[in-house]
Each structure stands twice: as C-alpha cells, then as structure tokens.
C-alpha positions as CSV (number, residue, x, y, z in Angstrom):
1,M,3.0,16.6,-0.2
2,T,-0.4,17.0,-0.2
3,L,-2.0,14.6,-2.4
4,I,-5.5,14.5,-3.6
5,L,-7.9,11.2,-3.8
6,G,-8.2,11.9,-7.0
7,D,-4.6,11.1,-7.7
8,R,-4.7,7.7,-6.7
9,P,-4.2,5.2,-10.1
10,E,-7.6,3.6,-11.0
11,P,-7.8,0.3,-12.5
12,P,-8.9,-0.1,-16.0
13,M,-12.6,-0.1,-16.8
14,D,-12.4,-2.3,-19.6
15,G,-9.0,-3.9,-19.5
16,D,-8.5,-7.7,-19.3
17,E,-8.0,-10.0,-16.3
18,A,-4.1,-9.1,-16.0
19,A,-4.6,-5.4,-16.6
20,S,-7.2,-5.1,-14.0
21,L,-5.2,-6.8,-11.7
22,L,-2.1,-4.9,-11.9
23,G,-3.7,-1.9,-11.7
24,S,-5.5,-2.7,-8.4
25,L,-2.3,-3.9,-7.0
26,E,-0.9,-0.6,-8.5
27,R,-3.9,1.5,-6.3
28,M,-3.0,-0.5,-3.4
29,R,0.7,0.6,-3.4
30,F,0.1,4.3,-3.8
31,T,-2.7,4.0,-1.1
32,F,-0.5,2.5,1.2
33,W,2.4,4.8,0.5
34,W,-0.4,7.5,0.6
35,K,-1.2,6.3,4.3
36,A,2.4,5.5,5.7
37,S,4.3,8.9,4.2
38,G,6.0,11.0,6.6
39,L,6.0,8.4,9.3
40,T,9.1,8.4,11.5
41,P,10.8,4.9,12.3
42,E,9.2,4.7,16.2
43,G,5.6,5.4,14.6
44,A,6.4,2.4,11.5
45,R,7.0,0.2,14.6
46,L,3.9,1.1,16.6
47,H,1.3,-1.2,17.6
48,I,-2.3,0.3,17.9
49,G,-4.5,-1.8,20.5
50,A,-4.2,-5.4,20.9
51,S,-3.0,-6.2,17.3
52,E,0.5,-7.3,16.9
53,L,0.9,-5.9,13.6
54,S,2.6,-2.6,12.8
55,L,2.6,-0.6,9.5
56,G,6.4,-1.4,9.2
57,G,5.8,-5.3,9.2
58,L,3.0,-4.9,7.0
59,L,5.4,-3.1,4.5
60,R,7.8,-6.0,5.0
61,H,5.2,-8.5,4.8
62,M,4.1,-6.7,1.0
63,A,7.8,-6.4,-0.1
64,L,8.3,-10.2,0.4
65,V,5.4,-11.4,-1.3
66,E,6.1,-8.9,-4.2
67,D,9.7,-10.2,-4.2
68,N,8.3,-14.0,-4.5
69,T,5.4,-13.6,-6.9
C-alpha cells in the first residue's frame, strides 16, 4: 500500500483539550503504523546501533500504555 503524507489524520485546530489530545494520539498511531507496516518479525526485533529498543518493543509498550489508560 502506498501512503501519502496527507493521508495522516490531523488533530482539530479548534477542538477542546480532549479532542486535541485524542487527535494527536490518532496521528501518532497512524504514523507508527505507516513506518512499521511491512516489517518482518525479524525486522521488528532488530536493534539499531547501541539502543536496546526495537520497533516490536515500542509497539508492545504503546499497547500496554493504551490498555492501562
């Protein structure tokens, strides 16, 4: 699937605090999906450089945080 940057959701410019926060979270979720889509399981576990963080670990963290909020 080819995505165009303009396809990403934008937070409302005139929304209240809750709408702006939810819109920003939706944009971040979409951006993460866009960047990580198409990764193989090996690619999701891959560590780049000295970091201990992998995209799969970041995805697990995001899911945990969203489940507990």
